C-alpha positions, -999 to +999 in steps of 0.1 A: +189+290-044+179+326-042+202+353-029+187+379-005+198+415+004+180+435+030+179+473+033+160+500+051+170+494+087+180+523+110+173+542+142+138+555+148+119+569+178+091+550+194+059+555+175+078+559+142+078+539+110+103+521+088+100+500+057+124+472+052+131+458+017+146+425+006+158+422-029+161+387-044+182+374-072+194+341-087+162+321-091+125+325-099+111+348-072+075+337-076+083+302-066+093+313-031+075+319+002+092+347+019+096+356+056+109+382+079+125+371+111+142+390+139+167+384+167+173+407+196+204+405+218+202+375+242+169+363+226+161+335+202+152+343+166+115+347+160+092+348+130+077+382+123+058+378+091+055+354+062+040+358+027+034+328+004+034+325-034-002+336-038+000+365-013-014+348+018+002+362+049+010+354+085+019+381+111+031+373+146+007+384+174+033+408+187+033+428+154-003+423+141-019+456+133+015+474+132+036+455+106+026+445+071+044+421+048+040+425+011+058+414-021+063+429-056+069+400-079+078+424-108+107+438-087+117+405-070+113+423-036+096+416-004+088+444+021+080+448+057+062+480+066+066+487+103+045+513+121+039+523+157+074+509+165+082+501+201+116+497+218+109+460+220+110+458+182+147+465+184+165+436+167+184+425+136+158+417+110+165+390+085+148+381+052+144+345+044+131+324+015+115+290+013+111+271-020+076+259-013+041+275-016+030+270+020+034+293+050+058+281+077+070+301+107+100+282+118+134+294+105+144+258+099+120+257+070+137+285+052+168+276+031+180+311+021+188+340+043+199+376+040+227+392+060+203+411+082+196+448+089+196+465+123+164+482+135+168+502+167+138+519+183+146+545+210+122+553+238 
């Protein structure tokens, strides 16, 4: 199984931008579909964006047009570029990996998870 470490979270004002990174190690990166999930206090975890092994992507409606998922297979890293951030984007963001080529949006389909990185958007 791949090991995942997120970075790039922090405090930002509404309208600002952040880029999250997730570095993978321990297995062949290109075999994995990768996703970003988030969980806000008192809310269920939700899928934010997913990218499969050939670069196909899914973005949740709530972030479409503002967030972009990408991957750099040479660096074993997946990114989440977040722009036009809103206070409701405040959450712990988790990177996850799925050893399969297809896009899935349920967390139960992902076998490896990072420790999470906090994103706080102030109004």
